[in-house]
C-alpha positions as CSV (number, residue, x, y, z in Angstrom):
1,M,0.0,0.0,0.0
2,D,1.3,3.4,-1.0
3,V,1.4,6.1,1.7
4,P,0.6,9.6,0.3
5,F,3.2,12.3,0.9
6,K,2.3,15.0,3.3
7,D,3.9,17.7,1.2
8,K,6.4,18.2,-1.6
9,A,9.3,18.2,0.8
10,D,8.5,14.5,1.6
11,S,8.4,13.6,-2.1
12,P,11.3,11.5,-3.4
13,K,11.8,14.0,-6.2
14,A,14.9,15.9,-5.4
15,A,14.8,18.3,-8.3
16,P,11.9,20.4,-9.6
17,S,9.9,18.6,-12.3
18,S,9.4,21.7,-14.4
19,A,10.5,25.3,-14.8
20,A,7.4,26.4,-13.0
21,D,8.4,24.5,-9.9
22,A,11.9,26.1,-10.0
23,N,10.3,29.5,-10.2
24,A,7.8,28.9,-7.4
25,P,7.3,31.9,-5.2
26,Q,9.9,32.1,-2.4
27,A,9.2,33.5,1.0
28,E,9.7,37.2,0.6
29,Y,12.3,39.0,2.7
30,T,11.9,42.7,3.0
31,L,14.6,44.3,5.2
32,G,12.3,47.1,6.4
33,E,9.9,44.5,7.8
34,Q,12.5,42.6,9.9
35,I,12.9,42.9,13.7
36,G,16.7,43.2,13.4
37,F,16.4,46.2,11.2
38,Y,14.3,48.0,13.8
39,L,16.4,46.9,16.7
40,R,19.5,48.2,14.9
41,Q,17.8,51.5,14.2
42,A,16.7,51.8,17.8
43,N,20.2,51.1,19.0
44,Q,21.7,53.6,16.7
45,R,19.2,56.2,18.0
46,H,20.1,55.3,21.6
47,V,23.9,55.4,20.9
48,A,23.5,58.9,19.3
49,I,21.6,60.2,22.3
50,F,24.2,58.5,24.6
51,T,27.1,60.0,22.8
52,G,25.5,63.5,22.7
53,L,24.7,63.6,26.4
54,M,27.2,61.4,28.3
55,A,30.1,63.3,29.7
56,E,33.8,62.2,29.8
57,K,33.7,60.4,26.4
58,L,32.5,57.2,27.9
59,T,31.1,54.6,25.5
60,T,28.0,52.6,26.2
61,T,30.0,49.5,27.0
62,Q,32.4,51.4,29.3
63,W,29.4,52.9,31.1
64,A,27.8,49.5,31.5
65,A,31.0,48.1,32.9
66,L,31.5,50.9,35.3
67,V,28.0,50.9,36.7
68,K,27.8,47.1,37.0
69,L,31.3,47.0,38.6
70,K,30.1,49.5,41.2
71,D,27.4,47.0,42.2
72,L,29.5,43.9,42.1
73,Q,33.0,44.9,43.2
74,P,35.3,43.3,43.7
75,C,34.6,40.9,40.9
76,S,36.4,39.0,38.2
77,Q,36.7,40.3,34.7
78,G,34.9,37.2,33.4
79,N,32.0,37.7,35.8
80,L,31.7,41.4,34.8
81,G,31.6,40.3,31.2
82,R,28.7,37.9,31.9
83,E,26.8,40.4,34.0
84,T,27.1,43.1,31.2
85,A,26.4,40.7,28.3
86,M,29.8,41.1,26.8
87,D,32.0,38.3,25.4
88,M,35.5,37.8,26.9
89,A,37.3,39.7,24.1
90,T,35.0,42.7,24.4
91,I,35.1,43.0,28.2
92,K,38.9,42.6,28.1
93,G,39.2,45.6,25.7
94,V,36.7,47.6,27.7
95,V,38.5,46.9,31.0
96,D,41.9,47.7,29.5
97,R,40.7,51.1,28.3
98,L,39.1,51.8,31.7
99,V,42.3,50.8,33.5
100,K,44.3,53.1,31.1
101,R,42.0,56.0,32.0
102,G,42.5,55.3,35.8
103,L,38.9,54.3,36.4
104,V,39.4,50.6,37.2
105,H,42.0,48.8,39.2
106,T,43.0,45.2,38.5
107,A,44.8,42.8,40.7
108,P,45.4,39.0,40.5
109,D,42.9,36.9,42.4
110,A,44.5,35.4,45.5
111,A,42.9,32.1,44.8
112,D,43.6,31.9,41.1
113,A,46.4,34.1,39.6
114,R,45.0,33.7,36.1
115,R,41.9,35.6,37.1
116,L,41.8,39.4,37.4
117,V,39.8,41.0,40.2
118,L,38.4,44.4,39.3
119,T,37.5,47.3,41.5
120,L,36.7,50.9,40.8
121,T,39.3,53.5,41.6
122,A,38.3,56.6,43.5
123,E,38.1,58.4,40.1
124,G,36.0,55.5,38.8
125,E,33.6,55.9,41.7
126,A,33.4,59.7,41.1
127,T,32.8,59.2,37.4
128,V,29.8,56.9,38.1
129,A,28.4,59.4,40.6
130,R,28.8,62.3,38.3
131,N,27.1,60.6,35.4
132,L,24.2,58.7,37.0
133,S,21.7,61.5,36.4
134,I,22.9,61.9,32.8
135,A,22.4,58.1,32.2
136,L,18.8,58.4,33.5
137,Q,18.3,61.4,31.1
138,I,19.7,59.3,28.2
139,S,17.2,56.5,29.0
140,Q,14.3,59.0,29.2
141,E,15.3,60.6,25.9
142,T,15.6,57.2,24.2
143,L,12.1,56.3,25.2
144,S,10.6,59.9,24.9
145,T,8.4,59.0,21.9
146,L,6.6,56.3,23.9
147,T,3.9,56.6,26.5
148,L,4.5,55.3,30.0
149,A,2.5,52.1,29.2
150,E,4.4,51.7,25.9
151,R,7.8,52.1,27.7
152,M,6.8,49.4,30.2
153,M,5.6,47.1,27.4
154,L,8.7,47.6,25.4
155,M,10.9,46.7,28.4
156,Q,8.9,43.6,29.1
157,L,8.9,42.4,25.5
158,L,12.7,43.0,25.2
159,Q,13.3,41.1,28.4
160,K,11.2,38.3,27.1
161,I,13.2,37.9,23.9
162,C,16.5,38.3,25.6
């Protein structure tokens, strides 16, 4: 007894049987209708606002590292990377630049010399304190085109897909 195929993908025919099959409509991909396109645009807008308002020439990744380190210190470089959603190469570069600027201090971990323990310097602490209100202003400006309910919904939806 022959079993009918559920769809053409189950068919033993590997190649299209006619030119019409080869030219069958493909799923359409329109860049301007894709989530990644809008996420990238939203990020570009946020970075532009951040760059325009943030003092002391801090980048978004440097700011994230400083603020999270303030909460976690002392902590390892690897843990800081995980907590700020940065891969190991990125967090190393960020930390190296912050150390060079005198905002972060590194020391070998007493239990594992391969691991670096990070703390904010006094200048790092002061930099965070000076820029907290600016960071809040940046977030408000980024979301300024949304109502309060839309802001809450956007945050919930982004957390859900992350």
